[in-house]
N, C-alpha and C positions, 0 to 999 in steps of 0.2 A: 228260483230254486227248483230242483228236480226231484221228483219222487221216483222210487224204483219202478222200472218199466216191466219187469218180469220176475218170476221166481226162477230158481235154478232148475233147468229142465230135467236133468237126471244125474245120477252119481258119476257116470262115466265121463261126463264133461267137466268134472272138477277134479283135477289131478294135482293137488297141492300138498296136503298134509298126509304124510305116511300114516297108515293105520296105527293108532296108538301113540303117535308122537305127541310131545307135550312142550309147553313153554314154561318159563319161570312162574311159580305160583301154583302149578298144577298138583304138587305133591300132596297126596291125601293125608300124609302123616302130619301135615300142619293142622289139619282140621280136627278139633277136639271131638270126642264122642258126642253124638247127638241122636235125638229121636225125631221123627217126622210127624207133623200134624197137618190137617186141613182146616180151613176156616169154614164157617157156616155156609151151607149151599147157596144162599142168596148172594153172598159176596164172592164166593168161589166162581160161581157162574158169571157174575158181573165182570170179574177180572178176565175170565176166559173170553167173554164177549169183547172186552176192550182189546185183548190180544188179537182176536180174529180181525178186528177192524184196523188196528194200528201196527200189527206185527204178524201178518199172515205167514211170513217166511219161517216162523218157528216150526210149523208143521214139517217142512222139509228137514230142518235141523234135527228134530226129534227122531225122525225115521232113519237118519243117517249118522246119528251121534256116535255110535260104536265104530263106524268106519273111520272117522277123523279124530275122535277123542276117546279111543278105546280103553285107555287106562283109567278113565274117569267113570264114576258111577253114572248110570243112565240118568238123563235129565228128568227131573220131576218138578212140577209146579206145586211145591209144598213149603210149609214152614219147617225149618231145621232148628230144633230147640237144643242148644248146647248146654254146657255146664257153667256154673258160676265160678269165678276165681276164688271167691269166698262168700260165705253166707251173710257176712256183715258189711255194713256201709264203710267205704274206704276213705272217703274225703268229706269235708264239710261239717256242718253243724250237727249232723246225726252220726258222726263217726263212731263206729263200734256197735251201733244198734243193728238189728236184723234188717236186711233189705226189705223193701215194701213189695209184697206179693200182689197187693190189690191197689189199683189206682186210687180208689176211694179213701185209702189210708193217708194219701198225700193231701195236704190242705192248702187253701189259698192259692197264691201264685205258683206254688210248686206243682200243683195239679195241672194248671193250664200251661205252664212252661214245658212240662213233660209232653203234653199233647202237641205243643208247637214244634218241638224237636222231632217227634215221630212224624208229624204232618210234613215237615220240610224234607225229611229223609225220604219218605215215600214219593214226594213230588219230584225230587231229583232223579229217582229211578225211572219214573214214567216219562219225564221230560227227555232224558238222555236217549231213550228208545226212539222217540219221535225225531230227535235230532239225527241220530245215526242213520235212520232209515232214509232220510232225504238224499243221501249221497252213497248209499250202499252199492248201487250198481256201477259206480264210477271207480271202484277199487282197482288199483294198478295190477294186483295179482289176486288169484283165487284164494291163496292162503290168507291174505289180508281180509278178504271178504268173509271167509268162514270164521276167522277169529273175531271179527266184529259181530257176526251173527251170534256167536257164543256169548260175547259180552252183553249183547242185547237180551239174550235169554236169561242170563244170570241177573241182570238188572231187573227183569220182570219178576224173578223169584225174590229179589230183595224187596221190591214193592209189596209182594204177597206177604213177606215176613212182617213188614210194618202193619199190614192189615191184620195179621194174626195177633200182634201185640195189642191192638185195639179190640179185636173181635173176641179174644179168649177171656176177657175180663168184663163181667157184667157191671162192675162197680164204676166204670166210666160214666154210667148214668146214675147221677146222684138224685135222691128224692127232691122234687121241686125244681130240678134243672133239666135242660135239654139232654138228649142222648148224645153225648160228645163223640162217642165212637162212631155211631151211625152217621151223624152229621159230617164228621171229618172224612169218612170213607166215601160218602156220596159226593162231597166236594172234590176229592181227589180224582174220582172217576170222571168228573165233568171238566177237569182242567185240560188245557191243550197248550201247544206251543204259543207262548206269548202271555200266558196267565199263570205260569208256575211260580212257586214261592221265591226262588232265587234267580237273579239276573242271568247267571251263566247258563241256565237251562231254558232260556227264552230266545237264545240267539240261534238262528237257523244255520245249518251247515251249507256251504256252497260248493265245496269240493272235498275230495277224500283226505286232503291234508288236514282239514278241520277234524275229521274222525281221529286221525293219528295224534295230533297235538292235544286234542281233548282227552284222549285216553291216557296220554303221558302225564299231563299236568292237572287236569280237573279230577280225574279218578284218583290222583295222588292226594288231593284234598279229602276225597272220600276215605282213603286209607287212614288219614290222620283223625278224621271224625270218628270212625269206627274204633280205632285204637283208644281214643280218649273216652269213648262211651262203654268200653269193656267194664268199667267200674260202676256203671249206672246204678243208682240206688233203687230204681224200680226194676225188680228182678227179671220180669219177662223181656225187657229191653236189653239188659245185660246178657241174658242167655242167647240173644239173637246175634250178638256181635262176632263171636268166634267163627261160626260158619260163613257169615258174610265176608269177614276179613280174608278167609282162605280163598274165596272165589275172587275177591278184589285183586289178589295178587296176579292172577292171569291177565286182568285188564291192564294193569300197570306194566307188567312185563311185556305184553304184546305191543303197547304203545312205544315203549323204549326201544325195543328191537326194531320195529318198523320205522321209527324216527331215524335211527342210525342208517337203516337201509336206504331211506329216501335221501338222507344227507350225502351218503357215499355215491348214490346214483346221480345227485346233482354235480358232484365233483367230477365224476367220470363221464358226465353228459349222457348217461344212459337212463336217467330217471325222468319223471314227468314234471317235477318241480325244481325250481332253482333255489339256491341257498337264500337269496333275497326273499323269495316267496315264503320259505320256511320261517325265516326270521320275522317277517311281518305277521305271520299267523301266530307265532309265539307271543308277539306283542299284543294280540287280541286277548288271548286266553289267560296268560299268567296274571294280569291285573284282576281279572274276574275271579280267578282262583284265590288270590290274596284276600279279596273282599268277602269270600265265603266264610272266613273265620270270624267276621264281625269286626266291630270297632276294636282297634288295637288295645285300648284301655279297658275294654269290657271283658265279660266272661266270668267275673268273680262270682256272680249269682249262681251260674251253672255249677261251679266248683262247690259253693256253699250248700247247694241242694244235693251234692253228691252225684251229679249227672256226668261230670267230666273230671279229668285229673289235671287239666292245665287251663290257664286262662287264654284268651284270644291272642294276645301279643306274643306269648311264648310259643304257641302252636304255629302262628303265622311265620315267625322268624325261623323255626325249624323247617317249615315247609319251603320257604324261599331258599334256604341253604341246600336242601335236598334237590330242588329244581336246578340250582347251579351245578351240583355234582352230576346230575343227569346230563346236562348239556356239556359239561366238561368231558364226560366219557364219549359223547357223540363227537366232540371236537377231536378227541384222540383218534377216532375212526377216520375222520376227515383227513387229519395229518398223515395217517398211515396209508390212506388212499393216494395222497399226493406225493408222499415219500415212502415208497413200499418197504424199504429196508430199515425203517425206524421202529424200534421196540416201543411197546406201549408206555413204559416208564419215561423213555426219552421223549415220546410224543407229548406226554402230559406236561413235562418241563417246558417243552417248546410252546405249547398252548398258553401256559401261564406267563411265559416271558413275553409273548406277542401281545396278550391282552393287558398285561401290567404296564408295558412300555409304549404300546401303540406302534411299535416298529416292525418292519418287515424282517422276517427271519427265514433264511433258507428258501426264499422265494414265496413264502406264505405271508399274506397280508392280514391285518385285523378283520377286514371284510370277508375273508375266506372262512371265517369261523363264526359260530353262533354264540349268542349270549342271552342271559336272562335279564329282561328289563328291570330296573330298580323298582322296589316295592311301592314307591310313591308315584310312579308313572301311570298316567291315564286312569286315575281313580275317581270314582264318583261317590264312594261311600267310605266312611272311616273317620279319622281324626279331622278336626276342623282345619288344621294346618296342612292337610294332605288332599282331602276331597276337593275336586274341581280346581286344584292349583296347577299351574303350568310347569310341571317337572318334565325334564327330558328323559330319554330312555336310560340315562346313567345316573339319574337322581339329582341333577342340578336344577335349581329353580331358574327358569328363564326370565330374565329381567330386561327392562328398558328404562333408562334414566333412574336406576335404583329401585324401580317398582316392578312387580310381576307384569309380564307382557299382557296386552289386551287379549280377550277371548278369541277374537277373530284371527289374530296372529298364531295363537296356540292351535286353533283348529287347522290352520294351514300346515303347521308342524306335524300334527297328528296324521293328516292326510298323506304326508310323505313317508310315514312310518307304519301305516296300516294298509291292508289290502284294499284295492279299489272297490271290490265288491262289498266289503264291509262298510266302507265310507258311504256307500250309496244305500245302505240298509236302514231299516227303521230303528234298530238298536243304536246306531251311531247318531241318528236324528234325535233320539231321546237324550243322549249325552249332550249333544250340541245345545238343545233347548235348555237343559239343566245348567250348562256352563254359562250360557248367555243370561239366564235368569239370576244365577249366582252373582255374576258381575254387576248386573243392573241393580240388584237389591242388597247386595252384601249379605245375602241370606246364609244361614248355617246349613252345612251339608247333613246328609243322613248320619245320625250319630251311632247307629247300632254296629 
């Protein structure tokens, strides 16, 4: 893996974003009114120190923010405290009661479950910065590079926001108990690639295609989580969601736009990546995105506590449906690149016909189009009947003599459908070890 070799030398060498140009998700009107706050100096300085070590490119971005993102407010490393949708709890066993302003008002599992959600959210933000930076310097265009820099900057602010949720409330330290807030923030600052809470944020990027596919499909999970948590019964967390959601829109919009650009470049043979490479990279990340929602039958406790408005299975199904829509729009662009006189509606019909029938239509083959792998493919977490089971990319259980194929054969299948660099990585080695153990012991998969 490669770390960035240099910072941008000067503004004149980066001619990509027109001053003030924007991407989907930039509109400030989306952002509810908010106030800004800083956390205690100890942790503010600790996050700045983390940034200097892990994201030194932020200094360049801050100095030149107005040049490339002029319609946006200047970047600030602050907490943005938005408004509540309502002062009362909207879901669960405390429905209709006032939202909790103090963590100490939450009892038992509710208190620690809230902490776990905040911890996981902060970990994803810090982990994604580490991932993006690995391949930042390999961006095909300066526009892509600057967009990823902005994504990284806003992820840092989101981590800062989660620190604020913990830092602003002294009741995270209950009498006779450890200081949960300080312990959690210290733990987060010590995390690094390979030790983050969720699997998707421990996978190193190997080329810029990872950056784009990650922004398209993993940041989309982030959007769902933030949307679900707008109702959070702990008020400081709920107040954080609106400003974060507004910024997340740029991340997703950039990913989708650049994915289309890379796919069309593959068709025109003007891009760096082939459609096969793009598909195999999608095959890495979408299964990890699906797992980020937790076990499909779980999530009822979070709803009962008023932390979220949907259970895991509902949210995951909506996510996978939106992933399919994103790829269908990319396929429309592919068809229009191959058949320039085709309208977008006609291209969409053609895409669906090809993918539904598996037939060649007007010279376009199924393998000329991208697809989202089935939600059961390449899973290591979730339902017992899904995790470590040999499903193919279309959701068919691969069998031999009426039984699921042996692990060794499934590993060979995966190696044909995933990038070579990923198959040689430690993350795939972990999956392989888990699959072989599962086969040998008949053990149960991770159930969360």
